[in-house]
C-alpha positions as CSV (number, residue, x, y, z in Angstrom):
1,X,98.5,18.7,-14.7
2,X,101.6,20.2,-16.4
3,X,102.9,18.1,-19.0
4,X,106.7,17.5,-17.7
5,X,104.9,16.4,-14.2
6,X,102.9,13.8,-16.1
7,X,106.1,12.3,-17.5
8,X,107.8,12.6,-14.1
9,X,104.7,10.6,-12.7
10,X,105.0,7.5,-15.1
11,X,108.8,6.8,-13.9
12,X,108.0,6.4,-10.1
13,X,108.5,3.6,-9.0
14,X,105.1,2.4,-6.4
15,X,105.3,1.2,-3.0
16,X,102.2,-0.5,-2.2
17,X,100.1,-0.2,1.0
18,X,97.8,-2.6,2.4
19,X,95.8,-1.5,5.0
20,X,91.9,-0.5,6.0
21,X,93.1,3.0,4.8
22,X,95.7,2.8,2.5
23,X,98.5,5.4,3.0
24,X,102.2,6.3,2.8
25,X,104.3,8.9,3.6
26,X,107.6,10.9,3.1
27,X,109.6,13.0,5.7
28,X,111.8,15.6,4.1
29,X,114.4,18.1,4.3
30,X,113.3,21.8,3.2
31,X,115.4,25.0,3.1
32,X,112.3,26.6,3.4
33,X,110.6,28.6,6.6
34,X,107.6,28.1,7.5
35,X,106.0,31.7,6.2
36,X,107.3,30.6,2.5
37,X,106.7,26.7,2.8
38,X,103.0,27.3,2.5
39,X,102.5,29.7,-0.8
40,X,105.2,27.4,-2.2
41,X,103.1,24.4,-1.0
42,X,100.0,26.2,-3.3
43,X,101.3,26.8,-6.3
44,X,102.4,23.7,-5.9
45,X,98.8,22.1,-5.6
46,X,97.6,24.2,-8.3
47,X,100.1,22.7,-10.6
48,X,99.4,19.2,-10.2
49,X,95.5,20.3,-10.4
50,X,94.5,19.0,-6.9
51,X,92.1,20.7,-4.8
52,X,93.3,22.7,-1.6
53,X,90.7,22.2,1.2
54,X,92.7,23.5,3.9
55,X,95.7,25.2,5.1
56,X,97.0,27.0,8.1
57,X,100.4,27.9,9.4
58,X,102.7,25.3,9.0
59,X,100.1,22.5,7.6
60,X,98.2,22.2,3.7
61,X,95.4,19.7,2.5
62,X,94.2,18.8,-1.2
63,X,92.4,16.4,-2.4
64,X,93.3,14.4,-5.4
65,X,90.1,13.4,-8.0
66,X,89.9,11.4,-11.2
67,X,86.8,11.0,-13.7
68,X,85.8,7.3,-13.6
69,X,82.8,6.3,-15.6
70,X,81.9,10.2,-16.3
71,X,81.6,10.7,-12.7
72,X,84.1,12.8,-10.6
73,X,85.1,11.6,-7.6
74,X,87.9,11.7,-4.6
75,X,90.8,9.7,-5.0
76,X,93.4,10.8,-2.1
77,X,93.6,13.5,0.5
78,X,97.4,14.3,0.6
79,X,98.6,16.4,3.9
80,X,102.1,18.3,3.6
81,X,103.2,19.4,7.2
82,X,105.9,21.9,8.0
83,X,108.1,21.4,11.3
84,X,111.3,23.1,12.0
85,X,112.9,22.6,8.6
86,X,111.7,19.0,8.2
87,X,108.6,18.1,5.6
88,X,106.5,15.3,5.8
89,X,104.0,14.7,3.1
90,X,101.2,11.8,3.6
91,X,98.9,10.6,1.2
92,X,96.0,8.4,2.4
93,X,92.9,6.7,-0.1
94,X,89.6,8.1,0.2
95,X,88.3,5.1,-1.3
96,X,86.8,1.6,0.4
97,X,89.9,0.0,-0.8
98,X,92.6,-1.7,0.9
99,X,94.8,-1.9,-1.7
100,X,95.9,0.7,-2.7
101,X,98.5,-0.1,-5.8
102,X,101.1,2.3,-5.2
103,X,99.4,5.5,-5.6
104,X,99.7,7.1,-2.3
105,X,103.7,6.6,-3.1
106,X,103.2,8.3,-6.2
107,X,101.1,11.4,-4.6
108,X,103.8,12.0,-2.3
109,X,106.9,11.3,-4.3
110,X,105.3,13.8,-7.1
111,X,104.0,16.2,-5.3
112,X,107.9,16.1,-3.2
113,X,109.2,16.6,-6.9
114,X,106.9,19.4,-8.2
115,X,107.5,21.2,-4.7
116,X,111.4,21.2,-5.5
117,X,110.8,22.1,-9.1
118,X,108.5,25.2,-7.7
119,X,111.1,26.3,-5.0
120,X,113.8,26.7,-7.7
121,X,111.9,29.0,-9.4
122,X,112.8,31.6,-6.7
123,X,115.8,33.1,-5.6
124,X,116.8,34.4,-2.7
125,X,115.6,37.8,-3.1
126,X,112.1,36.4,-4.8
127,X,111.6,34.4,-1.5
128,X,112.1,37.3,0.9
129,X,109.8,39.4,-1.1
130,X,107.7,36.2,-0.7
131,X,107.9,35.9,2.6
132,X,106.7,39.9,2.9
133,X,104.0,39.4,0.5
134,X,102.6,36.4,2.9
135,X,102.8,38.3,6.4
136,X,101.0,41.2,4.7
137,X,98.3,39.2,3.5
138,X,98.4,36.9,7.1
139,X,98.2,40.1,8.8
140,X,95.7,41.7,6.8
141,X,98.0,44.5,6.1
142,X,96.2,45.4,2.8
143,X,92.9,45.6,4.1
144,X,91.1,48.8,4.1
145,X,88.5,49.7,7.0
146,X,85.1,50.6,5.3
147,X,83.3,54.1,6.5
148,X,80.2,52.0,6.6
149,X,78.9,48.4,6.4
150,X,76.0,47.0,5.1
151,X,73.0,47.3,7.5
152,X,71.8,44.3,9.2
153,X,68.2,42.1,8.1
154,X,65.7,42.7,10.5
155,X,66.3,40.4,13.3
156,X,64.3,37.5,14.0
157,X,64.3,35.2,17.5
158,X,65.0,31.5,16.6
159,X,62.7,29.7,17.4
160,X,63.0,26.2,18.0
161,X,59.1,24.9,18.4
162,X,59.1,25.5,14.5
163,X,61.5,22.9,13.5
164,X,59.9,20.8,16.5
165,X,56.4,20.7,15.3
166,X,57.2,20.8,11.2
167,X,59.9,17.8,11.8
168,X,57.8,15.6,13.7
169,X,54.8,16.1,10.8
170,X,57.5,15.5,8.1
171,X,58.4,12.2,10.3
172,X,54.8,11.0,9.8
173,X,54.5,11.5,6.5
174,X,57.4,10.0,5.5
175,X,56.1,6.8,7.5
176,X,53.3,6.5,5.8
177,X,54.8,6.8,2.2
178,X,57.0,4.4,3.2
179,X,54.6,1.9,4.6
180,X,52.3,2.1,1.5
181,X,55.6,1.6,-1.0
182,X,56.5,-1.6,1.4
183,X,52.9,-2.2,1.4
184,X,52.9,-2.7,-2.7
185,X,56.2,-5.1,-2.6
186,X,58.5,-1.8,-4.4
187,X,61.1,-1.5,-1.6
188,X,64.6,-1.1,-2.4
189,X,67.2,-1.5,0.3
190,X,69.6,1.4,0.1
191,X,67.9,3.8,-2.4
192,X,65.1,4.7,0.2
193,X,67.2,5.0,3.0
194,X,69.6,7.5,0.8
195,X,65.4,9.1,-0.3
196,X,64.5,9.2,3.1
197,X,67.6,11.1,4.4
198,X,67.6,13.8,1.4
199,X,63.8,14.4,2.1
200,X,64.4,15.0,6.0
201,X,67.7,16.9,5.7
202,X,65.6,19.2,2.7
203,X,62.2,19.9,4.9
204,X,65.2,20.8,8.1
205,X,66.9,23.0,5.5
206,X,63.3,25.2,4.8
207,X,61.9,24.7,9.0
208,X,66.0,26.5,9.8
209,X,65.1,29.1,7.3
210,X,61.6,29.5,8.9
211,X,62.4,29.8,12.3
212,X,66.3,31.3,11.9
213,X,67.1,28.4,14.4
214,X,70.9,27.1,14.2
215,X,72.0,25.5,17.0
216,X,73.3,22.7,15.7
217,X,73.4,20.2,19.0
218,X,69.4,20.4,18.9
219,X,69.0,19.9,15.6
220,X,71.1,17.4,15.9
221,X,69.1,15.4,18.4
222,X,65.8,16.6,16.3
223,X,67.0,14.4,13.4
224,X,67.6,11.6,15.3
225,X,64.4,11.9,16.5
226,X,62.7,12.2,13.2
227,X,64.8,9.3,11.7
228,X,63.4,7.2,14.7
229,X,59.8,9.1,14.2
230,X,59.9,8.1,10.8
231,X,60.8,4.2,10.8
232,X,58.8,4.0,13.9
233,X,55.6,5.4,12.3
234,X,56.5,3.2,9.4
235,X,55.7,-0.2,11.2
236,X,52.6,1.3,12.7
237,X,51.2,2.8,9.3
238,X,51.8,-1.2,7.9
239,X,50.1,-2.5,10.5
240,X,47.3,0.0,10.1
241,X,47.3,-0.7,5.6
242,X,47.4,-4.6,6.4
243,X,44.6,-4.9,8.8
244,X,42.1,-2.4,6.7
245,X,42.9,-3.8,3.4
246,X,42.5,-7.7,4.7
247,X,39.6,-7.5,7.2
248,X,41.7,-8.8,10.0
249,X,40.6,-9.1,13.2
250,X,42.7,-6.6,15.0
251,X,45.7,-7.5,17.3
252,X,47.3,-4.8,18.8
253,X,50.3,-3.2,17.4
254,X,52.6,-4.7,19.8
255,X,51.3,-8.2,18.3
256,X,52.2,-7.8,15.4
257,X,55.8,-6.6,15.7
258,X,56.2,-10.2,17.4
259,X,54.7,-11.5,14.6
260,X,57.3,-9.6,12.3
261,X,60.1,-11.1,14.7
262,X,59.1,-14.3,14.4
263,X,58.7,-14.0,10.5
264,X,62.2,-12.7,10.5
265,X,63.7,-10.7,7.3
266,X,63.6,-12.2,3.7
267,X,66.1,-12.1,1.2
268,X,64.6,-13.9,-2.1
269,X,64.2,-17.2,-0.6
270,X,67.0,-16.8,2.4
271,X,65.0,-16.5,5.7
272,X,67.7,-14.4,7.7
273,X,65.2,-14.4,10.9
274,X,64.8,-12.0,13.5
275,X,68.7,-11.0,13.9
276,X,68.5,-10.2,9.6
277,X,65.8,-7.8,10.6
278,X,67.4,-6.4,13.7
279,X,70.6,-5.5,11.7
280,X,68.6,-4.4,8.6
281,X,66.8,-1.7,10.8
282,X,70.4,-0.8,12.4
283,X,71.6,-0.3,8.7
284,X,68.4,1.7,7.8
285,X,68.4,4.0,10.6
286,X,72.4,4.5,10.3
287,X,72.3,4.9,6.7
288,X,69.4,7.5,7.0
289,X,71.2,9.7,9.6
290,X,74.7,9.6,8.2
291,X,73.2,11.1,4.7
292,X,70.9,13.6,6.2
293,X,73.6,14.7,9.0
294,X,75.7,15.6,6.5
295,X,73.4,17.6,4.6
296,X,72.3,19.1,8.1
297,X,76.0,20.7,8.4
298,X,75.8,22.0,4.9
299,X,72.8,23.7,5.5
300,X,73.1,25.0,8.4
301,X,76.8,26.3,7.2
302,X,75.1,28.1,4.1
303,X,72.5,29.8,5.9
304,X,74.6,30.7,8.8
305,X,77.1,32.6,5.9
306,X,74.1,33.8,3.8
307,X,72.4,35.8,6.4
308,X,75.8,37.7,6.8
309,X,77.1,40.2,3.9
310,X,80.9,39.9,2.7
311,X,81.7,43.0,4.1
312,X,80.4,42.5,7.6
313,X,82.4,39.5,7.9
314,X,85.4,40.6,6.6
315,X,85.6,43.3,9.0
316,X,84.7,41.7,12.2
317,X,87.1,38.7,11.0
318,X,89.9,41.9,10.5
319,X,89.1,42.6,14.5
320,X,89.9,39.6,15.5
321,X,93.5,39.0,13.5
322,X,94.5,42.7,14.9
323,X,94.0,40.8,18.7
324,X,91.0,41.9,19.8
325,X,88.6,40.4,22.2
326,X,85.2,39.0,21.2
327,X,83.9,42.6,23.3
328,X,85.7,44.4,21.0
329,X,84.5,43.5,17.9
330,X,81.0,43.8,19.5
331,X,81.4,47.1,19.9
332,X,83.4,47.7,16.6
333,X,80.0,46.3,14.8
334,X,78.1,48.7,17.4
335,X,80.1,51.3,15.6
336,X,79.0,50.4,12.1
337,X,75.2,49.8,12.7
338,X,75.4,46.7,14.1
339,X,73.8,47.5,17.4
340,X,71.2,44.0,18.1
341,X,73.3,41.5,20.1
342,X,71.1,39.3,18.3
343,X,72.9,40.1,14.8
344,X,75.8,40.6,16.1
345,X,75.9,36.4,17.3
346,X,74.7,36.1,14.0
347,X,77.9,37.4,12.5
348,X,80.5,35.5,15.3
349,X,77.8,31.9,14.2
350,X,79.2,33.0,10.4
351,X,82.3,33.1,11.3
352,X,82.3,29.8,12.7
353,X,80.6,28.6,10.0
354,X,83.5,29.4,7.5
355,X,85.8,27.1,9.4
356,X,83.0,24.3,9.8
357,X,83.0,24.6,5.9
358,X,86.3,23.7,5.7
359,X,86.0,20.7,7.9
360,X,83.4,19.3,6.2
361,X,85.8,19.9,3.1
362,X,88.2,18.2,4.5
363,X,86.3,15.0,5.6
364,X,87.8,12.0,4.6
């Protein structure tokens, strides 16, 4: 952040916010038009060292981060929205606090001040020039249509059977490992759910690349099934290990689960009963899913982008900017050597992945 802005920030009078998600917003008038507002707001965020995560014709968002104990973390997301000469600036906490100690109000007031400073750097001629440059950029007027495009990779038909079989095998292996660890008494609640989520996501990453399958809805269902199989098989493997290592008479898996419910969950010396056991299982499933889900989304998005050269992606996006339909873009791609429907579909998936990546960055 520029030094003069740091000095101004110290003079801002804070307004505290108490809420499940503390936030603060202000609305001010602006003489800027919609076209130049976004680039000027973008320059303002850059001065403040806030990371821009989203922008469109009317709105721009950035996240502020700070380092604590050597670890960088997001603290607030700041959104500036233009609406017919009116500007709404909102800051929202990204932590889990219910009281922001006035931080959100400081972000909003600092941004408004910095925006006015940035605006004052432009006279009327400079604003007109900025407007023309922005319109050219938005319309891709400077884009040079390539004579040729990189050739597509050999098309591989997506195969959902590969991630399905691989997912089941992975889940059973993880279930056995967790059972072994649990029996030995070295199970740490939270840590192992995190590791299981990472392991499942990593396995899916390899399976996605092997199968060339990127249907998110089906992969999400597979993810849920993998988590359920992992923890259900964990219980069964515990049952088998306990019986074999202690030479107990076989009582049946359902009877074993009844005993588990009867004994409940004991944390140190506190027995929380069957309710505590069920709650722990729900948290176990939820935490694992949350971790693996975010990784899965990131994996699919990255893979969809990896398959398509940047030149092809830019060329296709340019066609859409110029108002062409999907069928017309397919024709343009075919004229450049991308004749296979599967390859064309992968191009469209990559374009969607760009937006998916943006939305992933916007997650609060």
